[in-house]
N, C-alpha and C positions, 0 to 999 in steps of 0.2 A: 585261506590265502594269506599271504603276508607272513609275518614273523610269528613266533609262538605267543599264544594267548596266555594272560595271567589269570590264575584261578581266582574266583571272586572271594574266596575265604582267606586269601593271602593278605598280609598286612601292608601298610604303606611302603612305598619303595624306599630303599636305603639311600640316605643322602651321602654325597661325596664329601668327605672331610679333608680339608687342606691345612696342613700345618704351616703357620706363619711364624718365622723366626722372630724373636724379640729383639728390637733395635736397642742397642746399648748407647747411652749418652756419652758424648766425648768428655774429655777431661776438663775443657773450658766450660762446657755446660754444667758439669758437676760442681765446678768452683763457683759459678754464678748462682746455682741453686743452693749451694751450701752457705753462701754469704748471708749473714744475718742482718737484721735491721740496724743494730748498734754499730756494726762494722761499716755499713753504708753511710750512716750518719757521721762516723769518724772520718771517712774519706772525704765526704763533702765539706766537713769542717776544715780539713787540711787545705783543700782547694780554696775555700773562702779566705782562710788565713793568709795564704800565699798572695791572693789578689789584694787583700788589704795592705800587706807589707809592701807590695810593689807600688800601690798608690801612695803610701806614706813616704816611700823612697823618692818619688818624684816631687811630692809636696814639701818634703823635709827642708831643702835649702831655703825655700821662700819662708817657711815657718820659722827657721832660725833667725833670718834677717828681720822678719816681722816682730818677733819677740825682742830681739836685741836692740833694734833701733826705733821701735814704736811703743810697744807695751811696757818694756822696762823703763824707758825715760818718763812715760806718763805716770807709771806707778811711783817712781821716785819723786816726780814733781808733786803728785798728790800727797805723798808723805811729807814733803817740805812745807806744803801749804797748811798743814795742821800744827806747825811749830812756829815759834817766834824767837828771834835772836835779839837779846838786849845787851847793852854794854855792862849792865850790872845784873848779875844773876845768870848770865849765859843763855843757852837755848832752853825753852820751856814749851811744854805741850799746851796748846791753847784751843784745840779742837776747831771750832768754826769762827773764832774771833776775827781771823783775817778776812773771811768772807763777809762778815757783818761790817767790818771796816771798809771793804771794797764797795759794797752797795750803799754806803753812806759817804763815800769819798767824792767830793765835787769834781775832781779831775777825771775819775773813772766814769762818772755819770754823764759829764759833758761830752766825753769821747764816745760813749755808747749812744748818746742822743744824736751825735753827728753821723755816725755810721748808719743809724736807723733812717735818718732823713736822707742820707745819700743813697741808701738802698731803695727807698720809695721812688726816687727819681731815676737812678741809673739802671735798675733792673728792667722796668718796663721799656725804657729807651733802647737798651741793648736787644731785648727780645723782639721788639717791633722792627728795628732795623734789620736784625738777622732774618726774621720771617719774610720781610719784603724782599730782601736780596735773594733768599732761597727760592721764593716763588718766581721771581724774574728769571733767575738762572735755570730753573726747572722748565720754564716755558720756552726759553731760547736755547737752541742746540747747535749754535754755530761755533766756529773756532774762537771767535772773540769772547764767547761766553766762558769757554774753558780758561782762557787767559785771565778774564775778569775774576773767575773763581779763585785762581791762584793768587792774584794780587790782593783780593779781599782777605784771604787767609794768611797772607804773608806777615802782617803785624803780630799775629800770635806766635810766629816762629822766632821773632826777635826777643831776646831776653828782656825781662821787665826792667832791669837796671839800665840797659842801653836805651830802651824806649823812654824811660823817665828822664835820663840825661839829655836825650835828643829834644824832648819837648821843653825841658828847662832852658835849653839854648834858644829854642824858638820863642819862648815866652819872655826871655830876658829883655829888659828895657835898655841895657847898656850896650850889648853886642848882638842882640837878636835881629832877625830880618824884619820883624813886624814894625819896628820903629822906623826903618828906612822906607818900607812900603807905605805906611800911613803918612810919613813925612812928605812923600811925593804929592799928596793931595792936601797938604797943609793941616793934617789932623794929628791927633795924639793917639798913639797905639794903646789899646786897653792893657791894663796891668793884670794879667791872669795869675800873677804870683802875689798880688796884693790881698788884703783882708776881705775886700768886697767881692772879688772875682775868683778867689782860690777854689771855691766850691765848683764853679763851672770849668776852671782849668783842669782840676782833677777828674771831673766828669768826662771831659773830652779825652783825656789820656786813657781812662779805663774803657770807655766805649770803643776807642780806636784799637785797643789791645785785644778785646774779647769778643766783639761783635762778629768778626770773621770766623772765630772758632765755633760759636753757636750757629752761625750760618751753615757750616759744613755738616753739623749734626742734623739740622733740619733738612738740608739738601739730601743727605743720605736717606733720611726717612721718606722724603718725597719720591726718591728713586725706587723705593720698595712698594709703592702703591700700584695696584693693577691698572694698566692703561685702558683696559676695556671699560672701566668705570667712567672714564672721561668720554669715550666714544658713545656710550649709552646716554650720558648726559647731553652730549651734543645732538644726538638723534631726538632727544626730548625737547630741544630748543634752548638749552642752557648756554649762556655766554661764558666768556673767560672769567668775569668777576664772580658769577654764580658758581662756577666750577671751583674757583679758588676758595671761596668763603664757605660753601656748603659741602664740598667733597674733600679738598686737599687739607684744609686746616683742621677739621674734625678728625680726620684719619691720622694726623701726626700729633694729636694731643699728647700721647705719652712722651714723645720727644720734647715737646714744649714744657711738660712738667719736669723732665729731666734737666733741661738747661736752666729752668727757673730755680731748681734746687741747687744746682752748681753755682749759679750767680749769687744766690742768697748766702750760701756758705762763704764764698769768696769775698763778697762785699762786707759782710759782718766782721771778717778777719782782715780788714784793710790795713796794709802795712808798707809794702814795698815802695809804691809811688810817693806817698807823703814823706817817707823816711829819706828818700833820695832828694826830693825837691825842697826839703826843709833847709838845706844848706844854700839854696838859691833864693829862698822866699823872704829873706831878710827879717826873720822873726815872726812871720805870719803863721808858720806851722810850728807849734810848740812841741815839747816832748810828750805832752798828754793829748795830742791832737786826736788820736784814736786809742782804743783800749790796748791794742797790741803794742803800739808805740810806748804807752805808759808802762806796760808790763816790762818791756825791753829796758826802759830807763831805770825802773826800780831794780831789776835784776843785775844788769851789766854796767850801769853807771853809778848806782848807789850801793851795789852789792847787797841789796835787800832781797835775797832769793826767795825767802818765805812768802813775803807779800806779793812779789812778782808772780810766783806760782799760783797763789790764790786768785789774783786778777785774771790769769790765763784760764783757770778752771771756771771762774765766774763767767767769763766771756763764752767759754765752751757751753756752759749751761744755757746762756741766752740763745746761742746758735741752735742748740738741740731743741729748745722749746719752740722756736720759730719754725724750724724745718718740720718738726713733728706736727705742729698745728696745721701747717699748710698741707702736708700729706694726709692728715686725718680728714680735713674738709674736702679735699679733692677725691679721696677714696669714697666718701659718702655719695658724691655726685658723679663719680667715675671720670670727671673732667671738670676743668674750671671754665670751659667755654660755654 
């Protein structure tokens, strides 16, 4: 029954063979397969070169201005500081003689000592005022706070020359309003342009000019702090004072270091305010009041460009050492707080 039976002596059944046609690669696949490693490296190199050229194309205009108006003048001033011009013998190469003369010059040393003392008072004062104002404005979110933020920042937007002239008018004993105001009470107005109070007069001008700018930097840093940290602190029973001193101030320590470096560099290069007020201070502010003023007097009043350049670079060395020392110690501790 059924189909025909296969004899036991017969071999295994024949398998059915199917012919599968060979698939040929396309021309694109052949090109990719034929591409060698050196060719791939060459193509990638061209792409990277094109990217670098585009980057230099965008950076190029700034680089030209940077080299022409900063690096080249500095290099030329350094070159001048290594020479000395004499009435007899002309200009001669003296290497570091001008720098030795600067650090033994009483006028330069007295000016450097003044800006160091001024920095020790003005920098902490500016930072404390800026920090207090930033903390207050960060805690208050009313329209009045926005207006106050603008008014505190406004003195920085006023040019330094205009601000110095304005304060010179306010300090003046001849036509300033302080004389009339104190006269109403039968008192004598303080002479902030005199030798006894000129330090505090300049301190007031600098603090008024820069505290608002530092406040904006600290306020922006406070705005970047996660508000959930404040909520968690309140849930743990922390008050406003504890939140400010233990959360806000430590978290904005990098911004505090930044403004401290800015203020240190700016104060050691003190020039604009005393240079403007010296014409109203009746001899209180001399030409060697600060190192920058002394370098300006040597270069542009006495035409002693070589010594003036040496004084400028000597002051730059002092600024560099002070800033580097501060950054070195704060880097060790990660913070000065």
